[in-house]
Structure formats: structure tokens, C-alpha cells
DOFIRO-842019 format. One line per 3 residues: number of its first residue (from 1); for each residue x, y, z of N, C-alpha, C. Coordinates in Angstrom, 1 decimal, m for minus. Each point is the difference from the previous one (the first is absolute). Layout:
NUM> X:Y:Z:X:Y:Z:X:Y:Z; ...
# end
This chain:
1> 34.5:4.4:13.3:m0.6:0.0:m1.4:0.7:1.1:m0.8; 0.7:m0.4:m1.1:0.8:0.9:m0.8:m0.9:0.7:m1.0; 0.5:1.1:m0.6:m0.8:0.7:m1.0:m0.3:m0.8:m1.2
4> 0.9:m1.0:m0.4:m0.3:m0.7:m1.2:m1.1:m1.0:0.3; m0.5:m0.2:1.2:m1.1:m0.9:0.3:m1.3:0.8:m0.2; 0.0:1.3:m0.2:m1.2:0.8:0.0:m0.4:0.4:m1.5
7> m1.3:0.2:m0.2:m0.5:0.5:m1.2:m1.1:1.0:0.4; m0.4:0.9:m0.9:m1.2:0.8:0.3:m1.2:m0.8:0.3; m0.8:0.4:0.9:m1.2:m0.7:0.4:m1.0:0.1:m1.2
10> m0.6:m1.2:m0.3:m1.0:m0.1:m1.1:m1.2:0.9:0.3; m0.4:0.2:1.2:m1.2:0.7:0.4:0.2:1.5:0.0; 0.9:0.4:0.9:0.1:1.5:0.2:1.1:0.6:m0.9
13> 0.9:m0.8:m0.5:1.1:0.3:m1.0:1.0:1.0:0.6; m0.3:0.6:1.1:0.9:1.1:0.6:0.9:m0.6:1.0; m0.2:m1.1:0.6:0.8:m0.6:1.0:0.6:m1.3:m0.4
16> 1.1:m0.3:0.7:0.7:m1.3:m0.3:m0.7:m1.2:0.6; 0.1:m1.1:m0.7:m0.6:m1.2:0.5:0.9:m1.2:m0.2; 0.0:m0.9:1.0:0.8:m1.2:m0.1:m0.8:m1.1:m0.8
19> 0.6:m0.6:m0.9:m0.6:m1.1:m0.8:0.1:m1.3:0.8; m1.1:m0.7:0.1:0.0:m1.3:0.8:m0.1:m1.1:m1.1; 0.9:m0.9:0.0:0.0:m1.1:m0.9:m1.3:m0.8:0.1
22> m0.6:m0.4:m1.1:m1.2:m0.8:0.0:0.4:m1.5:0.3; m0.8:m0.6:0.9:0.3:m1.4:0.4:m1.2:m0.9:m0.4; m1.0:0.6:m0.6:m1.2:m0.8:m0.4:m0.3:0.1:m1.5
25> 0.9:0.5:m0.8:m0.3:0.1:m1.4:m1.0:1.1:m0.3; m0.1:1.0:0.9:m0.9:1.2:m0.2:0.4:0.8:m1.2; m0.9:0.2:m0.9:0.3:0.7:m1.2:m0.2:1.5:0.2
28> 1.0:0.7:0.6:m0.1:1.4:0.3:1.1:0.5:0.8; m0.2:1.0:0.8:1.1:0.6:0.8:m0.5:0.0:1.4; 1.0:m0.3:0.9:m0.2:0.0:1.5:1.0:1.0:0.5
31> m0.5:1.1:0.6:0.9:1.0:0.5:m0.3:0.4:1.5; 1.0:0.6:0.6:m0.2:0.6:1.4:0.4:1.5:m0.2; m0.9:0.9:0.1:0.3:1.4:m0.2:0.0:0.8:1.3
34> 0.9:0.9:0.1:0.2:0.8:1.2:m1.3:0.9:0.3; m0.8:0.2:m1.0:m1.2:0.7:0.1:m1.3:m0.9:0.0; m0.1:m0.9:m1.0:m1.2:m0.7:m0.2:m0.1:m1.3:0.9
37> 1.1:m0.5:0.4:0.1:m1.3:0.7:0.2:m1.1:m0.9; m0.4:m1.2:0.3:0.2:m1.2:m0.8:m1.2:m0.3:m0.8; 0.2:m0.4:m1.2:m1.1:m0.3:m0.9:0.5:m0.9:m1.2
40> m1.0:m0.6:m0.6:0.3:m0.7:m1.3:m0.9:0.6:m1.1; 0.5:0.1:m1.2:m0.8:0.5:m1.1:0.2:m0.9:m1.2; m1.1:m0.5:m0.6:0.1:m0.9:m1.1:0.5:0.6:m1.2
43> 0.5:m0.8:m1.0:0.5:0.5:m1.2:m1.0:0.8:m0.8; m1.3:m0.5:0.0:m1.0:0.7:m0.8:m0.4:1.4:0.7; 0.1:0.0:1.3:m0.3:1.3:0.7:1.1:1.0:m0.2
46> 1.3:m0.5:m0.1:1.1:0.9:m0.3:m0.2:0.9:m1.2; m0.6:m0.6:m1.0:m0.2:0.8:m1.2:m1.1:1.1:0.2; m0.9:m0.3:1.0:m1.0:1.0:0.3:0.5:1.1:0.8
49> 1.0:m0.3:0.9:0.6:1.0:0.9:0.9:0.9:m0.9; 1.0:m0.7:m0.5:1.0:0.7:m0.9:0.1:1.5:0.3; m0.1:0.8:m1.1:0.1:1.5:0.2:m1.3:0.7:m0.1
52> m1.1:m0.8:0.0:m1.3:0.5:m0.3:m0.7:0.6:1.2; 0.4:m0.4:1.2:m0.7:0.4:1.2:0.5:1.4:0.5; m0.9:0.9:0.4:0.4:1.3:0.5:0.5:m0.1:1.4
55> 0.6:1.1:0.5:0.6:0.0:1.3:m1.0:m0.3:1.1; m1.2:0.6:m0.1:m1.1:m0.2:1.0:m0.4:m1.5:0.0; m0.2:m0.6:m1.2:m0.4:m1.4:0.0:1.1:m0.9:0.6
58> 1.3:0.3:m0.3:1.1:m0.8:0.6:0.0:0.2:1.5; m0.4:1.2:0.5:0.0:0.2:1.5:m1.1:m0.8:0.6; m1.2:m0.2:m0.7:m1.0:m0.8:0.5:0.4:m1.5:0.1
61> 0.6:m0.4:m1.1:0.5:m1.4:m0.1:1.0:m0.3:1.0; 0.9:1.0:0.3:1.1:m0.1:1.0:m0.7:m0.1:1.4; m0.9:0.8:0.2:m0.7:0.0:1.3:m0.7:m1.3:0.3
64> m0.7:m0.5:m1.0:m0.7:m1.3:0.1:0.9:m1.1:0.3; 1.2:0.0:m0.7:0.9:m1.1:0.2:0.6:0.0:1.4; 0.4:1.2:0.5:0.5:0.0:1.3:m1.0:m0.3:1.1
67> m1.3:0.3:m0.3:m1.1:m0.3:1.0:m0.1:m1.5:0.0; 0.1:m0.7:m1.1:m0.1:m1.5:m0.1:1.2:m0.6:0.9; 1.2:0.6:m0.2:1.1:m0.5:0.8:m0.3:0.2:1.5
70> m0.5:1.1:0.4:m0.3:0.3:1.4:m1.1:m1.0:0.5; m0.8:m0.5:m0.9:m1.0:m1.0:0.4:0.6:m1.4:0.0; 1.2:m0.1:m0.3:0.7:m1.3:0.0:0.0:m0.8:m1.3
73> m0.3:0.7:m1.1:m0.1:m0.6:m1.3:1.0:0.6:m1.0; 0.6:m0.9:m0.8:0.8:0.4:m1.1:m0.9:m0.1:m1.3; m0.5:1.2:m0.4:m1.0:m0.1:m1.1:0.6:m0.3:m1.3
76> m0.9:m0.6:m0.8:0.3:m0.3:m1.4:m0.8:0.8:m0.9; 0.6:0.9:m0.8:m0.7:0.9:m0.9:0.0:m0.7:m1.4; m1.2:m0.2:m0.5:m0.2:m0.6:m1.3:m0.8:0.8:m0.9
79> m0.1:m0.4:m1.3:m0.8:0.7:m1.0:m1.5:0.0:0.4; m0.4:m1.1:0.8:m1.4:m0.2:0.3:m0.4:0.9:1.2; 1.0:0.4:0.9:m0.4:0.8:1.1:0.5:1.4:0.1
82> 0.9:0.4:m0.9:0.6:1.3:0.1:m1.0:1.1:m0.2; m1.0:m0.2:m0.9:m1.0:1.0:m0.3:m0.9:0.2:1.3; m0.3:m1.0:0.7:m0.7:0.1:1.2:0.7:0.7:1.1
85> 1.3:m0.2:0.1:0.9:0.6:1.0:0.0:1.5:m0.3; 0.3:0.4:m1.2:0.2:1.5:m0.2:m1.3:0.7:m0.1; m1.2:m0.7:m0.1:m1.3:0.6:0.0:m0.5:0.2:1.5
88> 0.7:m0.5:1.0:m0.4:0.2:1.3:0.0:1.4:0.4; m0.9:0.5:0.8:0.0:1.4:0.3:1.2:0.4:0.9; 0.5:1.2:m0.2:1.1:0.4:0.9:m0.5:0.2:1.4
91> 0.8:m0.4:1.0:m0.4:0.2:1.4:m0.2:1.5:0.3; m0.9:0.4:0.9:m0.2:1.4:0.4:1.3:0.6:0.5; 0.0:1.3:0.0:1.2:0.8:0.5:0.3:m0.4:1.4
94> m1.0:m0.2:0.8:0.2:m0.4:1.4:0.6:m1.3:0.1; m0.5:m1.0:m0.8:0.5:m1.3:0.0:1.5:m0.1:m0.5; 0.3:0.9:m0.9:1.4:0.1:m0.5:0.9:0.5:1.1
97> m0.5:1.0:0.7:0.9:0.5:1.1:0.2:m1.0:1.1; m1.1:m0.7:0.3:0.1:m1.1:1.0:0.9:m1.1:m0.5; 0.0:m0.2:m1.3:0.9:m1.0:m0.5:1.5:0.3:0.3
100> 0.3:1.3:m0.1:1.4:0.4:0.4:0.2:m0.4:1.5; m1.0:0.3:0.8:0.2:m0.2:1.5:0.2:m1.5:0.2; m0.8:m0.8:m0.6:0.1:m1.5:0.2:1.4:m0.5:m0.5
103> 0.4:0.5:m1.1:1.3:m0.4:m0.6:1.1:0.5:0.9; m0.1:1.2:0.6:1.0:0.5:0.9:0.3:m0.9:1.2; m1.1:m0.6:0.5:0.1:m0.8:1.2:0.8:m1.3:m0.3
106> 0.0:m0.5:m1.2:0.8:m1.2:m0.4:1.5:0.2:0.3; 0.6:m0.9:0.7:1.4:0.1:0.2:0.5:0.8:1.2; m1.0:0.7:0.6:0.4:0.8:1.2:0.2:m1.0:1.1
109> 1.1:0.1:0.7:0.4:m0.9:1.1:m0.5:0.5:1.3; m0.2:1.3:0.2:m0.4:0.5:1.3:m0.7:1.4:m0.2; m0.7:0.4:1.0:m0.6:1.3:m0.1:1.1:1.1:m0.1
112> m0.3:1.0:m0.8:1.0:1.0:m0.2:0.9:m0.2:m1.2; 0.0:m1.2:m0.6:0.8:m0.2:m1.2:m0.5:0.8:m1.1; 0.8:0.4:m1.0:m0.4:0.8:m1.1:m0.1:m0.8:m1.3
115> m0.7:0.6:m0.9:0.0:m0.5:m1.4:0.3:1.0:m1.0; 0.4:m0.4:m1.2:0.4:0.9:m1.0:m1.1:0.0:m1.1; m0.7:1.1:m0.1:m1.1:0.1:m1.0:0.4:0.0:m1.4
118> 1.4:0.2:m0.2:0.5:m0.1:m1.4:0.2:m1.4:m0.5; m0.2:m1.0:0.9:0.1:m1.4:m0.5:m1.1:m0.2:m1.0; 0.4:m0.7:m1.2:m1.0:m0.2:m1.1:m1.2:m0.7:0.5
121> 0.0:m0.8:1.0:m1.1:m0.8:0.4:m1.2:0.9:0.4; 0.3:1.2:0.4:m1.1:0.9:0.4:m0.8:0.5:m1.2; 0.6:0.1:m1.2:m0.7:0.3:m1.2:m1.1:m1.1:m0.2
124> 0.4:m1.2:0.1:m0.9:m1.1:m0.2:m1.1:m0.1:1.0; 0.4:0.2:1.3:m0.9:m0.2:1.1:m1.1:1.1:m0.1; 0.3:1.1:m0.6:m1.0:1.1:m0.1:m0.5:0.2:m1.4
127> 0.3:m1.0:m0.9:m0.5:0.1:m1.4:0.4:1.3:m0.6; 1.2:0.5:0.3:0.4:1.3:m0.6:0.9:m0.2:m1.2; m0.1:0.9:m0.9:0.8:0.0:m1.2:1.3:0.8:0.1
130> 0.0:0.9:1.1:1.2:0.8:0.1:0.1:0.4:1.5; 1.2:0.5:0.4:0.3:0.4:1.4:m0.8:1.1:0.5; m0.5:0.9:m0.9:m0.8:1.1:0.4:m1.3:m0.5:0.7
133> m0.6:m1.1:m0.6:m1.2:m0.5:0.6:0.3:m0.6:1.4; 1.2:m0.7:0.1:0.4:m0.5:1.3:0.1:1.1:1.1; 0.7:1.1:m0.4:0.2:1.1:0.9:m1.3:0.6:0.4
136> m0.9:0.1:m0.9:m1.4:0.6:0.3:m0.7:m0.9:1.0; 0.1:m1.3:m0.2:m0.7:m0.9:0.9:0.7:0.0:1.4; 1.3:0.2:0.0:0.7:0.1:1.3:m0.5:1.2:0.7
139> m0.3:1.1:m0.7:m0.4:1.2:0.7:m1.4:m0.3:0.6; m0.8:m0.8:m0.7:m1.3:m0.4:0.6:0.2:m0.7:1.3; 0.9:m1.0:0.0:0.3:m0.7:1.3:0.5:0.9:1.1
142> 0.8:1.0:m0.4:0.6:0.9:0.9:m1.1:0.9:0.6; m1.0:0.4:m0.8:m1.1:0.9:0.4:m0.9:m0.8:1.1; m0.1:m1.3:m0.2:m0.8:m0.9:0.9:0.9:m0.4:1.2
145> 1.2:0.4:0.0:1.0:m0.4:1.1:0.2:m1.5:0.0; 0.0:m0.6:m1.2:0.2:m1.5:m0.1:1.5:m0.2:m0.2; 0.7:0.9:m0.8:1.4:m0.2:m0.3:0.5:1.4:m0.3
148> 1.4:0.2:0.1:0.5:1.3:m0.4:1.5:m0.2:m0.4; 0.4:0.9:m0.9:1.4:0.1:m0.4:0.9:0.5:1.2; 1.2:m0.6:0.1:0.8:0.5:1.1:1.4:0.4:m0.4
151> 0.3:m0.2:m1.3:1.4:0.3:m0.5:m0.1:0.1:m1.5; 1.0:0.6:m0.6:0.1:0.1:m1.4:0.2:m1.4:m0.6; m0.2:m0.1:m1.3:0.2:m1.3:m0.6:m1.1:m1.0:0.1
154> m1.2:0.5:0.5:m1.1:m0.9:0.0:m0.2:m0.8:1.3; 0.8:0.3:1.1:m0.1:m0.7:1.2:m1.3:0.5:0.8; m0.8:m1.0:0.4:m1.2:0.2:0.7:m0.2:m0.9:1.2
157> m1.0:0.3:0.8:m0.3:m0.9:1.1:m1.5:m0.1:0.2; m0.5:m1.2:0.5:m1.4:m0.1:0.3:m0.3:0.5:1.4; m1.0:0.8:0.1:m0.3:0.6:1.3:m1.0:m0.9:0.8
160> m0.2:0.3:1.3:m0.9:m0.8:0.8:m1.4:m0.2:m0.6; m0.6:1.1:m0.5:m1.3:m0.2:m0.7:0.0:m0.9:m1.2; 1.2:0.0:m0.7:0.2:m0.9:m1.1:m0.1:m1.4:0.4
163> 0.6:m0.4:1.1:m0.1:m1.4:0.4:m1.4:m0.4:0.5; m0.7:1.0:0.6:m1.4:m0.3:0.4:m0.8:m0.2:m1.3; 0.2:0.8:m1.0:m0.7:m0.2:m1.3:0.4:m1.4:m0.6
166> 1.2:m0.4:0.1:0.4:m1.3:m0.6:m0.7:m1.1:0.7; m0.1:0.1:1.4:m0.8:m1.0:0.7:m1.4:m0.1:m0.5; m0.6:1.1:m0.2:m1.4:0.1:m0.6:m0.1:m0.7:m1.3
169> 1.0:0.3:m0.9:0.0:m0.6:m1.3:0.2:m1.6:0.1; 0.8:m0.4:0.9:0.1:m1.5:0.2:m1.3:m0.6:0.4; m0.8:0.7:0.8:m1.3:m0.6:0.4:m0.9:0.0:m1.2
172> 0.1:1.0:m0.8:m0.8:m0.1:m1.3:0.4:m1.1:m0.9; 1.3:m0.2:m0.1:0.5:m1.0:m0.9:m0.4:m1.4:0.5; m0.3:m0.2:1.3:m0.5:m1.3:0.4:m1.2:m0.4:m0.7
175> m0.8:1.0:m0.5:m1.1:m0.4:m0.8:0.5:m0.1:m1.4; 0.6:m1.2:m0.3:0.9:m0.2:m1.1:m0.6:0.1:m1.3; 0.7:0.4:m1.0:m0.4:m0.1:m1.4:0.8:m1.1:m0.7
178> 0.7:m0.8:0.8:0.8:m1.1:m0.6:m0.7:m1.3:m0.3; 0.2:m0.6:m1.1:m0.5:m1.3:m0.4:1.1:m1.0:0.0; m0.1:m1.1:0.8:1.0:m1.0:0.0:m0.3:m1.1:m1.0
181> 0.9:m0.2:m0.9:m0.2:m1.0:m1.1:0.7:m1.3:0.4; m0.8:m1.0:0.2:0.5:m1.4:0.3:m0.1:m0.8:m1.3; 1.2:m0.5:m0.5:0.0:m0.6:m1.4:1.2:m0.9:m0.1
184> 0.1:m0.6:m1.1:1.1:m0.9:m0.4:1.2:0.9:m0.4; 1.1:m0.1:0.6:1.2:0.7:m0.4:0.8:m0.7:m1.0; m0.3:0.2:m1.2:0.6:m0.7:m1.2:0.2:1.0:m1.1
187> 1.1:m0.1:m0.7:0.2:0.9:m1.1:m1.1:0.1:m1.0; m0.7:m1.1:m0.2:m1.2:0.1:m0.9:m1.1:0.9:0.5; 0.0:0.3:1.3:m1.0:0.9:0.5:0.4:1.4:0.2
190> 1.2:0.4:m0.4:0.5:1.4:0.2:m0.9:0.9:m0.8; m0.3:m0.3:m1.3:m0.9:0.9:m0.8:m1.4:0.0:0.6; m0.5:m1.1:0.5:m1.3:m0.1:0.6:m0.1:1.0:1.2
193> 1.1:0.0:0.8:0.0:0.9:1.1:0.0:1.4:m0.4; 0.9:0.4:m0.9:0.2:1.4:m0.4:m1.2:0.6:m0.8; m0.5:m0.8:m0.9:m1.1:0.4:m0.9:m1.4:m0.4:0.4
196> 0.0:m0.9:1.0:m1.3:m0.5:0.5:m0.2:0.5:1.4; 0.6:m0.6:1.0:m0.3:0.3:1.4:0.4:1.5:0.3; 1.3:0.3:m0.3:0.4:1.4:0.4:m0.8:1.1:m0.7
199> m0.2:m0.3:m1.3:m0.8:1.0:m0.8:m1.4:0.1:0.4; m0.7:m1.1:0.3:m1.4:0.0:0.4:m0.1:0.7:1.4; 0.9:m0.3:0.9:m0.1:0.6:1.3:0.3:1.5:m0.1
202> 0.9:0.4:m0.8:0.3:1.4:m0.3:m1.2:0.7:m0.5; m0.6:m0.6:m1.0:m1.2:0.7:m0.7:m1.1:0.2:1.0; m0.1:m0.9:1.0:m1.1:0.2:1.0:0.4:1.0:1.1
205> 1.2:0.5:m0.1:0.4:1.0:1.0:0.8:m0.5:1.2; 0.5:m1.2:m0.1:0.7:m0.6:1.2:1.5:m0.3:m0.5; 0.8:m0.4:1.0:1.4:m0.4:m0.3:0.1:m1.5:0.3
208> 0.9:m0.6:m0.7:0.2:m1.5:0.1:1.4:m0.3:0.6; 0.0:m1.1:0.7:1.3:m0.5:0.6:0.0:m1.5:m0.1; 1.2:m0.5:m0.4:0.1:m1.5:0.0:1.3:m0.4:0.8
211> 0.0:m1.1:0.7:1.0:m0.2:1.0:1.4:m0.2:m0.6; 0.2:m0.5:m1.2:1.4:m0.2:m0.5:0.7:1.2:m0.4; m0.8:1.2:0.0:0.6:1.3:m0.4:0.2:0.9:1.2
214> m0.2:m0.5:1.2:0.2:0.8:1.2:1.3:m0.2:0.7; 0.8:1.0:0.2:1.2:m0.1:0.8:m0.3:0.0:1.5; 0.5:m1.0:0.7:m0.3:m0.1:1.4:1.1:m0.9:0.7
217> 0.1:0.1:1.3:0.9:m0.8:0.8:m0.7:m0.9:0.9; m1.3:m0.1:m0.1:m0.8:m0.9:0.9:0.0:m1.4:m0.5; m0.5:m0.9:0.9:m0.3:m1.4:m0.5:m1.1:0.2:m1.0
220> 0.0:m0.8:m1.1:m0.9:0.2:m1.1:m1.5:m0.1:0.5; m0.3:m1.0:0.9:m1.3:m0.2:0.4:m0.5:1.2:0.8; 0.9:0.6:0.8:m0.4:1.2:0.8:m0.3:1.2:m0.9
223> 0.9:0.1:m1.1:m0.2:1.1:m0.9:m1.3:m0.1:m0.8; m0.3:m1.3:m0.4:m1.2:m0.2:m0.8:m1.2:0.4:0.9; m0.1:m0.4:1.2:m1.1:0.3:0.9:m0.1:1.6:0.3
226> 1.2:0.6:0.1:0.0:1.4:0.2:m0.5:0.8:m1.2; 0.3:m0.5:m1.2:m0.4:0.7:m1.2:m1.5:m0.3:m0.2; m0.5:m1.2:0.3:m1.4:m0.3:m0.1:m0.8:0.9:0.9
229> 0.4:0.1:1.3:m0.7:0.9:0.9:0.0:1.4:m0.4; 1.0:0.5:m0.8:0.1:1.3:m0.4:m0.8:0.3:m1.3; m0.7:m1.0:m0.5:m0.6:0.1:m1.3:m1.5:0.2:0.1
232> m0.6:0.8:m0.9:m1.5:0.2:0.0:m0.7:m1.2:m0.6; 0.7:m0.8:m0.9:m0.6:m1.1:m0.6:1.1:m0.9:m0.5; m0.4:m1.3:m0.4:1.0:m0.9:m0.5:m0.6:m0.5:m1.4
235> 0.9:m0.1:m1.0:m0.4:m0.7:m1.2:0.7:m1.3:0.0; m0.7:m1.1:0.0:0.6:m1.4:0.0:m0.2:m0.6:m1.3; 1.1:m0.3:m0.7:m0.1:m0.7:m1.3:0.5:m1.4:0.1
238> m0.9:m0.9:m0.4:0.3:m1.4:0.2:0.6:m0.8:m1.2; 0.4:0.8:m0.9:0.8:m0.6:m1.2:1.1:m0.8:0.6; 0.1:m1.3:m0.4:1.1:m0.9:0.4:m0.3:m0.5:1.5
241> m1.0:0.6:0.6:m0.5:m0.6:1.3:1.2:m0.1:1.1; 0.6:1.1:0.2:1.1:0.1:1.0:m0.6:m0.1:1.4; 0.6:m0.8:0.9:m0.4:m0.1:1.4:0.0:1.3:0.7
244> 1.0:0.9:m0.3:0.1:1.3:0.7:m1.2:0.9:m0.3; m0.5:m0.1:m1.2:m1.2:0.8:m0.3:m1.2:m0.4:0.8; m0.2:m1.3:0.2:m1.1:m0.5:0.8:0.2:0.5:1.4
247> 1.2:0.0:0.6:0.3:0.4:1.3:m0.3:1.5:0.2; 0.5:0.8:m1.0:m0.2:1.5:0.1:m1.5:0.4:m0.1; m0.7:m0.7:m0.9:m1.4:0.3:m0.1:m0.8:m0.4:1.2
250> 0.4:m1.1:0.6:m0.7:m0.5:1.2:0.3:1.0:1.2; 1.2:0.4:0.1:0.4:1.0:1.1:m0.8:1.2:m0.2; m0.1:0.5:m1.2:m0.7:1.3:m0.2:m1.5:m0.2:0.4
253> m0.6:m1.1:m0.4:m1.4:m0.2:0.4:m0.2:0.0:1.5; 1.0:m0.6:0.7:0.0:m0.1:1.5:0.0:1.4:0.6; 0.6:0.9:m0.7:0.1:1.4:0.6:m1.0:1.0:m0.7
256> m1.0:m0.6:m0.7:m1.0:0.8:m0.6:0.6:1.0:m1.1; 1.0:m0.4:m0.6:0.6:0.8:m1.1:m0.6:m0.5:m1.3; m0.7:0.8:m0.8:m0.6:m0.4:m1.3:1.0:m0.8:m0.9
259> m0.5:m1.1:m0.5:0.8:m0.7:m1.0:m0.6:m0.1:m1.3; 0.7:0.3:m1.1:m0.4:0.0:m1.4:0.6:m1.2:m0.6; m0.8:m0.9:m0.5:0.5:m1.3:m0.5:0.2:0.0:m1.5
262> 1.1:m0.5:m0.5:0.3:m0.1:m1.4:0.7:m1.3:m0.3; m0.1:m0.4:m1.3:0.8:m1.2:m0.4:0.0:0.0:m1.5; 1.1:m0.4:m0.6:0.0:m0.1:m1.5:m1.0:m1.1:m0.4
265> m0.7:0.2:m1.1:m1.2:m0.8:m0.3:0.4:m1.5:m0.2; 1.2:m0.3:m0.5:0.3:m1.4:m0.2:0.5:m0.7:1.2; 0.0:0.7:1.2:0.3:m0.6:1.3:m1.2:m0.1:0.9
268> m1.2:0.5:m0.5:m1.1:0.1:0.8:m0.6:m1.4:0.5; 0.2:m1.0:m0.9:m0.6:m1.3:0.4:0.7:m0.6:1.2; 1.2:0.4:0.3:0.8:m0.6:1.1:m0.2:0.8:1.3
271> m0.8:1.1:0.0:m0.2:0.7:1.2:m0.5:m0.9:1.2; 0.5:0.2:1.2:m0.5:m0.7:1.1:m1.4:0.3:0.2; m0.8:m1.0:0.5:m1.4:0.1:0.1:m0.4:1.2:1.0
274> 0.8:0.3:1.0:m0.3:1.1:0.9:0.0:1.3:m0.7; 0.8:0.1:m1.1:0.1:1.3:m0.7:m1.1:0.2:m1.1; m0.6:m1.1:m0.4:m0.9:0.0:m1.1:m1.3:0.8:0.3
277> m0.3:0.1:1.3:m1.2:0.7:0.5:0.1:1.5:m0.3; 1.2:0.6:m0.1:0.3:1.4:m0.2:m0.1:0.4:m1.5; m0.4:1.3:m0.2:m0.1:0.5:m1.4:1.4:0.3:m0.5
280> 0.5:m0.9:m0.7:1.4:0.1:m0.5:0.1:0.6:m1.4; 0.9:0.9:m0.2:0.3:0.6:m1.3:0.8:m1.0:m0.8; m0.6:m0.6:m1.0:0.8:m1.0:m0.8:0.5:0.8:m1.3
283> 1.3:0.2:0.0:0.6:0.9:m1.0:0.8:m0.8:m1.0; 0.2:0.5:m1.2:0.8:m0.6:m1.0:1.2:0.9:m0.4; m0.1:1.3:0.0:1.1:0.9:m0.3:0.2:1.0:1.1
286> 1.1:0.6:0.1:0.3:1.1:1.0:m1.0:1.1:m0.2; m0.3:0.4:m1.2:m0.9:1.1:m0.3:m1.4:m0.2:0.5; m0.5:m1.2:m0.2:m1.3:m0.4:0.5:0.0:0.0:1.5
289> 1.1:m0.5:0.6:0.1:m0.1:1.5:m0.1:1.5:0.6; 0.8:0.9:m0.6:0.1:1.3:0.4:m1.4:0.7:0.0; m0.7:m0.2:m1.1:m1.3:0.7:m0.2:m1.0:m0.6:1.0
292> m0.1:m1.3:0.2:m1.0:m0.6:0.8:0.3:0.2:1.5; 1.3:0.0:0.3:0.4:0.2:1.4:m0.3:1.4:0.5; 0.3:1.0:m0.9:m0.2:1.4:0.4:m1.5:0.3:0.1
295> m0.8:m0.6:m0.8:m1.5:0.1:0.1:m0.5:m0.6:1.3; 0.5:m1.1:0.4:m0.5:m0.7:1.2:0.5:0.8:1.2; 1.2:0.5:0.0:0.5:0.8:1.2:m0.8:1.2:0.1
298> m0.3:0.7:m1.1:m0.8:1.2:0.1:m1.5:m0.3:0.5; m0.5:m1.1:m0.4:m1.4:m0.4:0.3:m0.1:m0.3:1.5; 1.0:m0.7:0.6:0.0:m0.5:1.3:0.5:1.1:1.0
301> 1.2:0.6:m0.3:0.6:0.9:0.9:m0.2:1.5:m0.3; m0.4:0.3:m1.3:0.0:1.4:m0.4:1.3:0.4:m0.6; 0.1:1.1:m0.5:1.2:0.5:m0.6:1.0:0.3:1.1
304> 1.3:m0.4:m0.2:1.0:0.2:1.0:0.5:1.4:0.0; 0.8:0.4:1.1:0.5:1.4:0.2:1.0:0.4:m1.1; 0.5:m0.9:m0.7:1.0:0.4:m1.0:m0.6:0.2:m1.4
307> m1.3:m0.1:m0.1:m0.7:0.2:m1.3:0.0:1.5:m0.3
# end
């Protein structure tokens, strides 16, 4: 990747990002940033980001974007959801320090490998606006004997207690905050996903994932089942009545995973009779879908950990 392929990142503005050509007529920017990860931002949201956001707000938006990547999602930031994203509470200092530890483990091939804390991704992983914050959080990890600096230039290593802590965090993560969205993958549904499903799930304090935006090397059926099992709930939208949505909803029910049923109002009459017994959210606009979905998620599951 040459320098002329790079532009300043729209979110953090301090790091370089690769522009990804749009293949679906998306009206906005698709970038991969060395700090924030991969994301899309709509044209209307671009004007809101502009130069108006402060450094701390950009750090929160950067941290949220990278967290979505680590959950397997390429998030879409729109005018409808950006206010909800930046109004999320900042993680606690302890959570920010552990975010560095979790990010440090990524890419390590064997025990004893080192990581460089000066890598921009650690700013996002810890929701930090500057390197001083990262260094302070590293000192917290060092005090707990989770990680320590070993050389000049930011070189560090994870200590044995750090790997024990990471195992504990993985067990906690098994109590997932992820919502699996089963839906029709069509360009006409892109705005419905970003401003409806993604925004509604976000407002309720959970994170969303949909299969066509997950990078994997598994057989697609195996990956779908793996993602379903890793999810706290499934949102099944029957607009256009795709067979895969019926399969994924049925699989979730078989494993006692809560399913939230939705369908665009003009497609409701064609719902299979097996589905009509469930309390289905019949929506007309993405905004209505977002509001009703977040309300139902909160009523059934309670507020999620990301709220």
C-alpha cells in the first residue's frame, strides 16, 4: 500500500487510513484506519464529524469502532446513530487498561512474544486521546503484574498473571452482549440495518453482528452456527422472507437463544403461519424499527453492558 492510497482517518484524523472503493453504491466513505479499524460513515454523518468533534469525543468514537471490529462487525456510522454512539459512557479506567491487555494478545504467535504499545491501535483499544493515557494504563497493568515494558520504544510483554486474567475475561465474554441479525442482504436494506437494527441494538446497550460483514475462513454454515451460539439473542427480520432467516431463527430457538421477530409492514401478510404466533415488530421506517427494537430488548433482556 503506497502513500498515495492513504488519507487522514475521518474519525481520529491523526492516523492514516486506506480508502476502500464502494461496491454497493454506498453514499459515504469506507476506510481502514491503523488506529480505528475498518468502518463506513455516511455522507450526512461526515458533516457532523467534520472539525466539530473534540479529541476526547473522537477517542470514544475510535474506541467504539475498533470494538465493533473485534466483535466481527464493520460498523456503519450514520446521522441517525452517531449521537447514540458518542453519548455512550466511557469505559472505566480498569476496563480501559484491560482493553490494552486484550488488544496486546492479538497477533501474538507464542508465549513470550512482545507487543509495541506505541501502535495506534492501543489508543483505540483503551479509548485514549493521547499516549500519556496509554502509558498510565500500562503502569496499572505493570502494578498488577499483567504486563510490563521490557525495552525502549514501547516494547512490552504479557506476564503469566496477564494470561490468567485474559482467560478469565474470555469466560466473562461467553456471557455475550452480541446480537445476531438475520436478515435479507440487499442494498435496499443497508440503511435499515445501520439506522434500524444496528442503532436499536446499540441503544439497548448491546452490539450487533451480521454474517455478510464477518471475515472468516470457515465453511459459511459452520461460521453461522458458531456466531449464533456466541450470541445472547437473535433478531430475525422476515422482510422478503429469506429461507436463511427462517433457518437461523429456528436454530436459535432450538438452543434456547431469545429471538426477536421483525418484518417490514408490507411483507407481514406473507409470513409463514409458524411465525405468526410470535409478537412481531411490524416496521415501516428504520427509525421506527430502531425505537421499537431497543424498547423490546430492554424490556425482555434489560439494559446491555455497553449502555
